BAPATOR-780023 format. One record per residue: residue number from 0; residue in three letters; x, y, z of N, C-alpha, C in turn. Coordinates in Angstrom, 1 decimal, always signed. Example, Ala and Ser with C-alpha at 12.3 -4.5 7.8 and 13.67 -1.06 7.14 Angstrom:
<sites>
<site pos="0" code="ala" n_xx="+13.2" n_yy="-5.7" n_zz="+7.8" ca_xx="+12.3" ca_yy="-4.5" ca_zz="+7.8" c_xx="+13.2" c_yy="-3.3" c_zz="+7.8"/>
<site pos="1" code="ser" n_xx="+12.8" n_yy="-2.2" n_zz="+7.1" ca_xx="+13.7" ca_yy="-1.1" ca_zz="+7.1" c_xx="+12.9" c_yy="+0.0" c_zz="+7.9"/>
</sites>
This chain:
<sites>
<site pos="0" code="unk" n_xx="+12.3" n_yy="-32.8" n_zz="+210.3" ca_xx="+12.8" ca_yy="-33.3" ca_zz="+211.5" c_xx="+11.8" c_yy="-33.1" c_zz="+212.6"/>
<site pos="1" code="unk" n_xx="+11.1" n_yy="-31.9" n_zz="+212.5" ca_xx="+10.1" ca_yy="-31.6" ca_zz="+213.5" c_xx="+9.0" c_yy="-32.6" c_zz="+213.6"/>
<site pos="2" code="unk" n_xx="+8.7" n_yy="-33.1" n_zz="+212.4" ca_xx="+7.6" ca_yy="-34.1" ca_zz="+212.4" c_xx="+8.0" c_yy="-35.4" c_zz="+213.1"/>
<site pos="3" code="unk" n_xx="+9.3" n_yy="-35.8" n_zz="+213.0" ca_xx="+9.7" ca_yy="-37.0" ca_zz="+213.6" c_xx="+9.6" c_yy="-36.9" c_zz="+215.1"/>
<site pos="4" code="unk" n_xx="+10.0" n_yy="-35.7" n_zz="+215.7" ca_xx="+9.9" ca_yy="-35.5" ca_zz="+217.1" c_xx="+8.4" c_yy="-35.5" c_zz="+217.6"/>
<site pos="5" code="unk" n_xx="+7.6" n_yy="-34.9" n_zz="+216.8" ca_xx="+6.2" ca_yy="-34.8" ca_zz="+217.1" c_xx="+5.5" c_yy="-36.2" c_zz="+217.1"/>
<site pos="6" code="unk" n_xx="+5.9" n_yy="-37.1" n_zz="+216.3" ca_xx="+5.3" ca_yy="-38.4" ca_zz="+216.3" c_xx="+5.7" c_yy="-39.2" c_zz="+217.5"/>
<site pos="7" code="unk" n_xx="+6.8" n_yy="-38.8" n_zz="+218.1" ca_xx="+7.2" ca_yy="-39.5" ca_zz="+219.4" c_xx="+6.7" c_yy="-38.7" c_zz="+220.6"/>
<site pos="8" code="unk" n_xx="+6.1" n_yy="-37.6" n_zz="+220.4" ca_xx="+5.5" ca_yy="-36.8" ca_zz="+221.4" c_xx="+6.5" c_yy="-35.9" c_zz="+222.1"/>
<site pos="9" code="unk" n_xx="+7.5" n_yy="-35.5" n_zz="+221.3" ca_xx="+8.5" ca_yy="-34.6" ca_zz="+221.8" c_xx="+8.6" c_yy="-33.3" c_zz="+221.0"/>
<site pos="10" code="unk" n_xx="+8.8" n_yy="-32.2" n_zz="+221.6" ca_xx="+9.0" ca_yy="-31.0" ca_zz="+220.8" c_xx="+10.5" c_yy="-30.8" c_zz="+220.5"/>
<site pos="11" code="unk" n_xx="+10.7" n_yy="-30.0" n_zz="+219.5" ca_xx="+12.1" ca_yy="-29.7" ca_zz="+219.1" c_xx="+12.8" c_yy="-28.9" c_zz="+220.2"/>
<site pos="12" code="unk" n_xx="+12.1" n_yy="-28.1" n_zz="+220.9" ca_xx="+12.7" ca_yy="-27.3" ca_zz="+221.9" c_xx="+13.2" c_yy="-28.2" c_zz="+223.1"/>
<site pos="13" code="unk" n_xx="+12.4" n_yy="-29.3" n_zz="+223.4" ca_xx="+12.7" ca_yy="-30.2" ca_zz="+224.5" c_xx="+14.0" c_yy="-31.0" c_zz="+224.1"/>
<site pos="14" code="unk" n_xx="+14.0" n_yy="-31.5" n_zz="+222.8" ca_xx="+15.1" ca_yy="-32.3" ca_zz="+222.3" c_xx="+16.4" c_yy="-31.4" c_zz="+222.4"/>
<site pos="15" code="unk" n_xx="+16.3" n_yy="-30.1" n_zz="+221.9" ca_xx="+17.5" ca_yy="-29.3" ca_zz="+222.0" c_xx="+18.0" c_yy="-29.0" c_zz="+223.4"/>
<site pos="16" code="unk" n_xx="+17.0" n_yy="-28.8" n_zz="+224.3" ca_xx="+17.5" ca_yy="-28.5" ca_zz="+225.7" c_xx="+18.1" c_yy="-29.8" c_zz="+226.3"/>
<site pos="17" code="unk" n_xx="+17.6" n_yy="-31.0" n_zz="+225.9" ca_xx="+18.2" ca_yy="-32.2" ca_zz="+226.4" c_xx="+19.6" c_yy="-32.4" c_zz="+225.8"/>
<site pos="18" code="unk" n_xx="+19.8" n_yy="-32.1" n_zz="+224.6" ca_xx="+21.1" ca_yy="-32.2" ca_zz="+224.0" c_xx="+22.1" c_yy="-31.2" c_zz="+224.6"/>
<site pos="19" code="unk" n_xx="+21.7" n_yy="-30.0" n_zz="+224.9" ca_xx="+22.5" ca_yy="-29.0" ca_zz="+225.6" c_xx="+22.9" c_yy="-29.5" c_zz="+227.0"/>
<site pos="20" code="unk" n_xx="+21.9" n_yy="-30.0" n_zz="+227.7" ca_xx="+22.1" ca_yy="-30.5" ca_zz="+229.1" c_xx="+23.1" c_yy="-31.6" c_zz="+229.1"/>
<site pos="21" code="unk" n_xx="+23.0" n_yy="-32.5" n_zz="+228.1" ca_xx="+23.9" ca_yy="-33.7" ca_zz="+228.0" c_xx="+25.3" c_yy="-33.2" c_zz="+227.7"/>
<site pos="22" code="unk" n_xx="+25.4" n_yy="-32.2" n_zz="+226.8" ca_xx="+26.8" ca_yy="-31.6" ca_zz="+226.5" c_xx="+27.4" c_yy="-30.9" c_zz="+227.7"/>
<site pos="23" code="unk" n_xx="+26.6" n_yy="-30.2" n_zz="+228.5" ca_xx="+27.1" ca_yy="-29.5" ca_zz="+229.7" c_xx="+27.6" c_yy="-30.6" c_zz="+230.7"/>
<site pos="24" code="unk" n_xx="+26.8" n_yy="-31.6" n_zz="+230.9" ca_xx="+27.1" ca_yy="-32.7" ca_zz="+231.8" c_xx="+28.4" c_yy="-33.4" c_zz="+231.4"/>
<site pos="25" code="unk" n_xx="+28.6" n_yy="-33.7" n_zz="+230.2" ca_xx="+29.8" ca_yy="-34.3" ca_zz="+229.7" c_xx="+31.0" c_yy="-33.4" c_zz="+229.8"/>
<site pos="26" code="unk" n_xx="+30.9" n_yy="-32.1" n_zz="+229.6" ca_xx="+32.0" ca_yy="-31.2" ca_zz="+229.8" c_xx="+32.4" c_yy="-31.1" c_zz="+231.3"/>
<site pos="27" code="unk" n_xx="+31.4" n_yy="-31.0" n_zz="+232.2" ca_xx="+31.7" ca_yy="-30.9" ca_zz="+233.6" c_xx="+32.4" c_yy="-32.2" c_zz="+234.0"/>
<site pos="28" code="unk" n_xx="+31.9" n_yy="-33.4" n_zz="+233.5" ca_xx="+32.5" ca_yy="-34.7" ca_zz="+233.9" c_xx="+33.9" c_yy="-34.8" c_zz="+233.3"/>
<site pos="29" code="unk" n_xx="+34.2" n_yy="-34.3" n_zz="+232.1" ca_xx="+35.5" ca_yy="-34.3" ca_zz="+231.6" c_xx="+36.5" c_yy="-33.5" c_zz="+232.3"/>
<site pos="30" code="unk" n_xx="+36.1" n_yy="-32.4" n_zz="+232.9" ca_xx="+36.9" ca_yy="-31.6" ca_zz="+233.7" c_xx="+37.1" c_yy="-32.1" c_zz="+235.2"/>
<site pos="31" code="unk" n_xx="+36.0" n_yy="-32.6" n_zz="+235.7" ca_xx="+36.0" ca_yy="-33.0" ca_zz="+237.1" c_xx="+36.8" c_yy="-34.3" c_zz="+237.4"/>
<site pos="32" code="unk" n_xx="+36.7" n_yy="-35.3" n_zz="+236.5" ca_xx="+37.3" ca_yy="-36.6" ca_zz="+236.7" c_xx="+38.8" c_yy="-36.5" c_zz="+236.9"/>
<site pos="33" code="unk" n_xx="+39.5" n_yy="-35.8" n_zz="+236.1" ca_xx="+41.0" ca_yy="-35.8" ca_zz="+236.3" c_xx="+41.3" c_yy="-35.0" c_zz="+237.6"/>
<site pos="34" code="unk" n_xx="+40.5" n_yy="-34.0" n_zz="+237.9" ca_xx="+40.8" ca_yy="-33.2" ca_zz="+239.1" c_xx="+40.5" c_yy="-34.0" c_zz="+240.4"/>
<site pos="35" code="unk" n_xx="+39.6" n_yy="-35.0" n_zz="+240.4" ca_xx="+39.2" ca_yy="-35.8" ca_zz="+241.5" c_xx="+39.9" c_yy="-37.1" c_zz="+241.6"/>
<site pos="36" code="unk" n_xx="+40.7" n_yy="-37.4" n_zz="+240.6" ca_xx="+41.4" ca_yy="-38.7" ca_zz="+240.6" c_xx="+42.5" c_yy="-38.8" c_zz="+241.6"/>
<site pos="37" code="unk" n_xx="+43.0" n_yy="-37.8" n_zz="+242.1" ca_xx="+44.0" ca_yy="-37.8" ca_zz="+243.1" c_xx="+45.4" c_yy="-37.6" c_zz="+242.6"/>
<site pos="38" code="unk" n_xx="+46.4" n_yy="-37.4" n_zz="+243.5" ca_xx="+47.7" ca_yy="-37.1" ca_zz="+243.1" c_xx="+48.5" c_yy="-38.4" c_zz="+243.2"/>
<site pos="39" code="unk" n_xx="+48.9" n_yy="-39.0" n_zz="+242.1" ca_xx="+49.7" ca_yy="-40.2" ca_zz="+242.2" c_xx="+51.2" c_yy="-40.0" c_zz="+242.3"/>
<site pos="40" code="unk" n_xx="+51.6" n_yy="-38.7" n_zz="+242.1" ca_xx="+53.0" ca_yy="-38.4" ca_zz="+242.2" c_xx="+53.6" c_yy="-38.6" c_zz="+243.6"/>
<site pos="41" code="unk" n_xx="+52.8" n_yy="-38.2" n_zz="+244.6" ca_xx="+53.3" ca_yy="-38.4" ca_zz="+246.0" c_xx="+53.5" c_yy="-39.9" c_zz="+246.3"/>
<site pos="42" code="unk" n_xx="+52.6" n_yy="-40.7" n_zz="+245.9" ca_xx="+52.7" ca_yy="-42.1" ca_zz="+246.2" c_xx="+53.9" c_yy="-42.7" c_zz="+245.4"/>
<site pos="43" code="unk" n_xx="+54.1" n_yy="-42.3" n_zz="+244.2" ca_xx="+55.2" ca_yy="-42.7" ca_zz="+243.4" c_xx="+56.5" c_yy="-42.3" c_zz="+244.0"/>
<site pos="44" code="unk" n_xx="+56.6" n_yy="-41.1" n_zz="+244.4" ca_xx="+57.8" ca_yy="-40.6" ca_zz="+245.0" c_xx="+58.2" c_yy="-41.3" c_zz="+246.3"/>
<site pos="45" code="unk" n_xx="+57.1" n_yy="-41.7" n_zz="+247.1" ca_xx="+57.3" ca_yy="-42.4" ca_zz="+248.3" c_xx="+57.9" c_yy="-43.8" c_zz="+248.0"/>
<site pos="46" code="unk" n_xx="+57.3" n_yy="-44.5" n_zz="+247.0" ca_xx="+57.7" ca_yy="-45.8" ca_zz="+246.6" c_xx="+59.2" c_yy="-45.8" c_zz="+246.1"/>
<site pos="47" code="unk" n_xx="+59.5" n_yy="-44.8" n_zz="+245.3" ca_xx="+60.9" ca_yy="-44.7" ca_zz="+244.8" c_xx="+61.9" c_yy="-44.4" c_zz="+245.9"/>
<site pos="48" code="unk" n_xx="+61.5" n_yy="-43.6" n_zz="+246.9" ca_xx="+62.4" ca_yy="-43.4" ca_zz="+248.1" c_xx="+62.6" c_yy="-44.7" c_zz="+248.9"/>
<site pos="49" code="unk" n_xx="+61.5" n_yy="-45.4" n_zz="+249.1" ca_xx="+61.7" ca_yy="-46.7" ca_zz="+249.8" c_xx="+62.6" c_yy="-47.7" c_zz="+249.0"/>
<site pos="50" code="unk" n_xx="+62.4" n_yy="-47.7" n_zz="+247.7" ca_xx="+63.2" ca_yy="-48.6" ca_zz="+246.9" c_xx="+64.7" c_yy="-48.2" c_zz="+247.0"/>
<site pos="51" code="unk" n_xx="+64.9" n_yy="-46.9" n_zz="+246.9" ca_xx="+66.3" ca_yy="-46.4" ca_zz="+247.0" c_xx="+67.0" c_yy="-46.7" c_zz="+248.3"/>
<site pos="52" code="unk" n_xx="+66.2" n_yy="-46.6" n_zz="+249.4" ca_xx="+66.7" ca_yy="-47.0" ca_zz="+250.7" c_xx="+67.1" c_yy="-48.5" c_zz="+250.8"/>
<site pos="53" code="unk" n_xx="+66.2" n_yy="-49.3" n_zz="+250.2" ca_xx="+66.5" ca_yy="-50.7" ca_zz="+250.2" c_xx="+67.7" c_yy="-51.1" c_zz="+249.4"/>
<site pos="54" code="unk" n_xx="+67.9" n_yy="-50.4" n_zz="+248.3" ca_xx="+69.1" ca_yy="-50.6" ca_zz="+247.5" c_xx="+70.4" c_yy="-50.2" c_zz="+248.2"/>
<site pos="55" code="unk" n_xx="+70.3" n_yy="-49.0" n_zz="+248.9" ca_xx="+71.4" ca_yy="-48.6" ca_zz="+249.7" c_xx="+71.8" c_yy="-49.6" c_zz="+250.8"/>
<site pos="56" code="unk" n_xx="+70.8" n_yy="-50.0" n_zz="+251.5" ca_xx="+71.0" ca_yy="-51.0" ca_zz="+252.6" c_xx="+71.7" c_yy="-52.3" c_zz="+252.0"/>
<site pos="57" code="unk" n_xx="+71.1" n_yy="-52.7" n_zz="+250.9" ca_xx="+71.7" ca_yy="-54.0" ca_zz="+250.3" c_xx="+73.1" c_yy="-53.8" c_zz="+249.9"/>
<site pos="58" code="unk" n_xx="+73.4" n_yy="-52.6" n_zz="+249.3" ca_xx="+74.8" ca_yy="-52.4" ca_zz="+248.8" c_xx="+75.8" c_yy="-52.2" c_zz="+250.0"/>
<site pos="59" code="unk" n_xx="+75.3" n_yy="-51.6" n_zz="+251.1" ca_xx="+76.2" ca_yy="-51.4" ca_zz="+252.2" c_xx="+76.5" c_yy="-52.8" c_zz="+252.9"/>
<site pos="60" code="unk" n_xx="+75.5" n_yy="-53.6" n_zz="+252.9" ca_xx="+75.7" ca_yy="-55.0" ca_zz="+253.5" c_xx="+76.6" c_yy="-55.8" c_zz="+252.6"/>
<site pos="61" code="unk" n_xx="+76.5" n_yy="-55.6" n_zz="+251.3" ca_xx="+77.4" ca_yy="-56.3" ca_zz="+250.4" c_xx="+78.9" c_yy="-55.8" c_zz="+250.5"/>
<site pos="62" code="unk" n_xx="+79.0" n_yy="-54.5" n_zz="+250.7" ca_xx="+80.4" ca_yy="-53.9" ca_zz="+250.9" c_xx="+81.0" c_yy="-54.4" c_zz="+252.2"/>
<site pos="63" code="unk" n_xx="+80.1" n_yy="-54.4" n_zz="+253.3" ca_xx="+80.6" ca_yy="-54.9" ca_zz="+254.6" c_xx="+81.0" c_yy="-56.3" c_zz="+254.5"/>
<site pos="64" code="unk" n_xx="+80.3" n_yy="-57.2" n_zz="+253.8" ca_xx="+80.6" ca_yy="-58.6" ca_zz="+253.7" c_xx="+81.9" c_yy="-58.7" c_zz="+252.9"/>
<site pos="65" code="unk" n_xx="+82.1" n_yy="-58.0" n_zz="+251.8" ca_xx="+83.4" ca_yy="-58.0" ca_zz="+251.1" c_xx="+84.5" c_yy="-57.6" c_zz="+251.9"/>
<site pos="66" code="unk" n_xx="+84.3" n_yy="-56.5" n_zz="+252.7" ca_xx="+85.4" ca_yy="-56.0" ca_zz="+253.6" c_xx="+85.8" c_yy="-57.0" c_zz="+254.6"/>
<site pos="67" code="unk" n_xx="+84.8" n_yy="-57.7" n_zz="+255.2" ca_xx="+85.0" ca_yy="-58.7" ca_zz="+256.2" c_xx="+85.7" c_yy="-59.9" c_zz="+255.6"/>
<site pos="68" code="unk" n_xx="+85.4" n_yy="-60.3" n_zz="+254.4" ca_xx="+86.0" ca_yy="-61.4" ca_zz="+253.7" c_xx="+87.4" c_yy="-61.1" c_zz="+253.4"/>
<site pos="69" code="unk" n_xx="+87.7" n_yy="-59.9" n_zz="+252.9" ca_xx="+89.1" ca_yy="-59.5" ca_zz="+252.5" c_xx="+90.0" c_yy="-59.3" c_zz="+253.7"/>
<site pos="70" code="unk" n_xx="+89.4" n_yy="-59.1" n_zz="+254.9" ca_xx="+90.2" ca_yy="-58.8" ca_zz="+256.1" c_xx="+91.1" c_yy="-60.0" c_zz="+256.5"/>
<site pos="71" code="unk" n_xx="+90.6" n_yy="-61.2" n_zz="+256.3" ca_xx="+91.3" ca_yy="-62.3" ca_zz="+256.7" c_xx="+92.3" c_yy="-62.8" c_zz="+255.6"/>
<site pos="72" code="unk" n_xx="+92.2" n_yy="-62.3" n_zz="+254.4" ca_xx="+93.1" ca_yy="-62.7" ca_zz="+253.4" c_xx="+94.4" c_yy="-61.8" c_zz="+253.4"/>
<site pos="73" code="unk" n_xx="+95.4" n_yy="-62.4" n_zz="+253.0" ca_xx="+96.7" ca_yy="-61.6" ca_zz="+252.9" c_xx="+96.6" c_yy="-60.8" c_zz="+251.6"/>
<site pos="74" code="unk" n_xx="+96.8" n_yy="-59.5" n_zz="+251.7" ca_xx="+96.8" ca_yy="-58.6" ca_zz="+250.5" c_xx="+98.1" c_yy="-58.7" c_zz="+249.8"/>
<site pos="75" code="unk" n_xx="+98.0" n_yy="-58.9" n_zz="+248.5" ca_xx="+99.3" ca_yy="-58.8" ca_zz="+247.7" c_xx="+99.4" c_yy="-57.4" c_zz="+247.1"/>
<site pos="76" code="unk" n_xx="+100.6" n_yy="-57.0" n_zz="+247.0" ca_xx="+100.9" ca_yy="-55.7" ca_zz="+246.5" c_xx="+100.7" c_yy="-55.7" c_zz="+245.0"/>
<site pos="77" code="unk" n_xx="+99.9" n_yy="-54.8" n_zz="+244.5" ca_xx="+99.8" ca_yy="-54.7" ca_zz="+243.0" c_xx="+100.8" c_yy="-53.8" c_zz="+242.5"/>
<site pos="78" code="unk" n_xx="+101.5" n_yy="-54.3" n_zz="+241.5" ca_xx="+102.6" ca_yy="-53.6" ca_zz="+240.9" c_xx="+102.3" c_yy="-53.3" c_zz="+239.4"/>
<site pos="79" code="unk" n_xx="+102.7" n_yy="-52.2" n_zz="+239.0" ca_xx="+102.5" ca_yy="-51.8" ca_zz="+237.6" c_xx="+103.6" c_yy="-52.4" c_zz="+236.7"/>
<site pos="80" code="unk" n_xx="+103.5" n_yy="-52.2" n_zz="+235.4" ca_xx="+104.5" ca_yy="-52.7" ca_zz="+234.4" c_xx="+105.8" c_yy="-52.0" c_zz="+234.6"/>
<site pos="81" code="unk" n_xx="+105.8" n_yy="-50.7" n_zz="+234.9" ca_xx="+107.1" ca_yy="-50.0" ca_zz="+235.1" c_xx="+107.9" c_yy="-50.6" c_zz="+236.2"/>
<site pos="82" code="unk" n_xx="+107.3" n_yy="-50.8" n_zz="+237.4" ca_xx="+108.0" ca_yy="-51.4" ca_zz="+238.5" c_xx="+108.5" c_yy="-52.8" c_zz="+238.2"/>
<site pos="83" code="unk" n_xx="+107.8" n_yy="-53.6" n_zz="+237.4" ca_xx="+108.2" ca_yy="-54.9" ca_zz="+237.1" c_xx="+109.4" c_yy="-54.8" c_zz="+236.2"/>
<site pos="84" code="unk" n_xx="+109.4" n_yy="-53.9" n_zz="+235.2" ca_xx="+110.6" ca_yy="-53.7" ca_zz="+234.3" c_xx="+111.8" c_yy="-53.3" c_zz="+235.1"/>
<site pos="85" code="unk" n_xx="+111.7" n_yy="-52.3" n_zz="+236.0" ca_xx="+112.8" ca_yy="-51.9" ca_zz="+236.8" c_xx="+113.4" c_yy="-53.0" c_zz="+237.6"/>
<site pos="86" code="unk" n_xx="+112.5" n_yy="-53.8" n_zz="+238.2" ca_xx="+113.0" ca_yy="-54.9" ca_zz="+239.0" c_xx="+113.6" c_yy="-56.0" c_zz="+238.2"/>
<site pos="87" code="unk" n_xx="+113.1" n_yy="-56.4" n_zz="+237.0" ca_xx="+113.6" ca_yy="-57.4" ca_zz="+236.2" c_xx="+115.0" c_yy="-57.0" c_zz="+235.6"/>
<site pos="88" code="unk" n_xx="+115.1" n_yy="-55.7" n_zz="+235.2" ca_xx="+116.4" ca_yy="-55.3" ca_zz="+234.6" c_xx="+117.4" c_yy="-54.8" c_zz="+235.7"/>
<site pos="89" code="unk" n_xx="+117.0" n_yy="-54.9" n_zz="+236.9" ca_xx="+117.8" ca_yy="-54.5" ca_zz="+238.1" c_xx="+118.3" c_yy="-53.1" c_zz="+237.9"/>
<site pos="90" code="unk" n_xx="+117.4" n_yy="-52.2" n_zz="+237.6" ca_xx="+117.8" ca_yy="-50.8" ca_zz="+237.3" c_xx="+118.0" c_yy="-49.9" c_zz="+238.5"/>
<site pos="91" code="unk" n_xx="+117.6" n_yy="-50.4" n_zz="+239.7" ca_xx="+117.8" ca_yy="-49.6" ca_zz="+240.9" c_xx="+119.2" c_yy="-49.6" c_zz="+241.3"/>
<site pos="92" code="unk" n_xx="+119.9" n_yy="-50.7" n_zz="+241.2" ca_xx="+121.3" ca_yy="-50.8" ca_zz="+241.6" c_xx="+122.3" c_yy="-50.5" c_zz="+240.5"/>
<site pos="93" code="unk" n_xx="+121.9" n_yy="-50.2" n_zz="+239.3" ca_xx="+122.8" ca_yy="-50.0" ca_zz="+238.2" c_xx="+123.1" c_yy="-48.5" c_zz="+238.0"/>
<site pos="94" code="unk" n_xx="+122.8" n_yy="-47.7" n_zz="+239.0" ca_xx="+123.0" ca_yy="-46.3" ca_zz="+238.8" c_xx="+124.5" c_yy="-45.9" c_zz="+238.7"/>
<site pos="95" code="unk" n_xx="+125.4" n_yy="-46.8" n_zz="+239.2" ca_xx="+126.8" ca_yy="-46.5" ca_zz="+239.1" c_xx="+127.4" c_yy="-46.9" c_zz="+237.8"/>
<site pos="96" code="unk" n_xx="+126.7" n_yy="-47.7" n_zz="+237.0" ca_xx="+127.2" ca_yy="-48.2" ca_zz="+235.8" c_xx="+126.7" c_yy="-47.4" c_zz="+234.6"/>
<site pos="97" code="unk" n_xx="+125.8" n_yy="-46.4" n_zz="+234.9" ca_xx="+125.3" ca_yy="-45.6" ca_zz="+233.8" c_xx="+126.4" c_yy="-44.6" c_zz="+233.3"/>
<site pos="98" code="unk" n_xx="+126.4" n_yy="-44.3" n_zz="+232.0" ca_xx="+127.4" ca_yy="-43.3" ca_zz="+231.5" c_xx="+127.0" c_yy="-41.9" c_zz="+232.0"/>
<site pos="99" code="unk" n_xx="+127.9" n_yy="-41.1" n_zz="+232.2" ca_xx="+127.6" ca_yy="-39.7" ca_zz="+232.8" c_xx="+127.0" c_yy="-38.8" c_zz="+231.7"/>
<site pos="100" code="unk" n_xx="+127.2" n_yy="-39.1" n_zz="+230.5" ca_xx="+126.7" ca_yy="-38.3" ca_zz="+229.4" c_xx="+125.9" c_yy="-39.2" c_zz="+228.4"/>
<site pos="101" code="unk" n_xx="+124.8" n_yy="-38.8" n_zz="+227.9" ca_xx="+124.0" ca_yy="-39.5" ca_zz="+227.0" c_xx="+124.5" c_yy="-39.2" c_zz="+225.5"/>
<site pos="102" code="unk" n_xx="+124.7" n_yy="-40.2" n_zz="+224.7" ca_xx="+125.1" ca_yy="-39.9" ca_zz="+223.3" c_xx="+123.9" c_yy="-39.5" c_zz="+222.5"/>
<site pos="103" code="unk" n_xx="+124.0" n_yy="-38.4" n_zz="+221.9" ca_xx="+123.0" ca_yy="-37.9" ca_zz="+221.0" c_xx="+123.6" c_yy="-37.7" c_zz="+219.6"/>
<site pos="104" code="unk" n_xx="+123.0" n_yy="-38.4" n_zz="+218.6" ca_xx="+123.6" ca_yy="-38.3" ca_zz="+217.2" c_xx="+123.6" c_yy="-36.8" c_zz="+216.8"/>
<site pos="105" code="unk" n_xx="+124.6" n_yy="-36.4" n_zz="+216.0" ca_xx="+124.8" ca_yy="-35.1" ca_zz="+215.6" c_xx="+123.5" c_yy="-34.5" c_zz="+214.8"/>
<site pos="106" code="unk" n_xx="+122.9" n_yy="-35.4" n_zz="+214.0" ca_xx="+121.7" ca_yy="-34.9" ca_zz="+213.2" c_xx="+120.6" c_yy="-34.5" c_zz="+214.1"/>
<site pos="107" code="unk" n_xx="+120.4" n_yy="-35.2" n_zz="+215.2" ca_xx="+119.3" ca_yy="-34.9" ca_zz="+216.1" c_xx="+119.7" c_yy="-33.7" c_zz="+216.9"/>
<site pos="108" code="unk" n_xx="+121.0" n_yy="-33.6" n_zz="+217.3" ca_xx="+121.4" ca_yy="-32.4" ca_zz="+218.1" c_xx="+121.3" c_yy="-31.1" c_zz="+217.3"/>
<site pos="109" code="unk" n_xx="+121.6" n_yy="-31.2" n_zz="+216.0" ca_xx="+121.5" ca_yy="-30.0" ca_zz="+215.1" c_xx="+120.0" c_yy="-29.6" c_zz="+214.9"/>
<site pos="110" code="unk" n_xx="+119.1" n_yy="-30.5" n_zz="+214.8" ca_xx="+117.7" ca_yy="-30.2" ca_zz="+214.6" c_xx="+117.1" c_yy="-29.6" c_zz="+215.9"/>
<site pos="111" code="unk" n_xx="+117.6" n_yy="-30.0" n_zz="+217.0" ca_xx="+117.1" ca_yy="-29.4" ca_zz="+218.3" c_xx="+117.4" c_yy="-28.0" c_zz="+218.5"/>
<site pos="112" code="unk" n_xx="+118.4" n_yy="-27.5" n_zz="+217.8" ca_xx="+118.8" ca_yy="-26.1" ca_zz="+218.0" c_xx="+118.0" c_yy="-25.3" c_zz="+217.1"/>
</sites>
């Protein structure tokens, strides 16, 4: 290997020192580039906050428009299935026709004791 360097006019000591210098330079470069690239987290957080504010404003405007639209319409009372059954069977006014005691079959009454 020494003879190949000597034919080019280089000594093995010079080639070794160039290889070490190149290695040190590449190591320093590998450490310095990420450190100097800057902090992208701050800019990302700022863009996310701006987007969140835009979404909030859009949703508030949407809710305000829905509220304004529903203000002019007559609201119908929403009833559940139980109130519909009570009304259909006229159970509110039938309290006087109910029996005073509920019939319980003897087999069920004995098992409850």
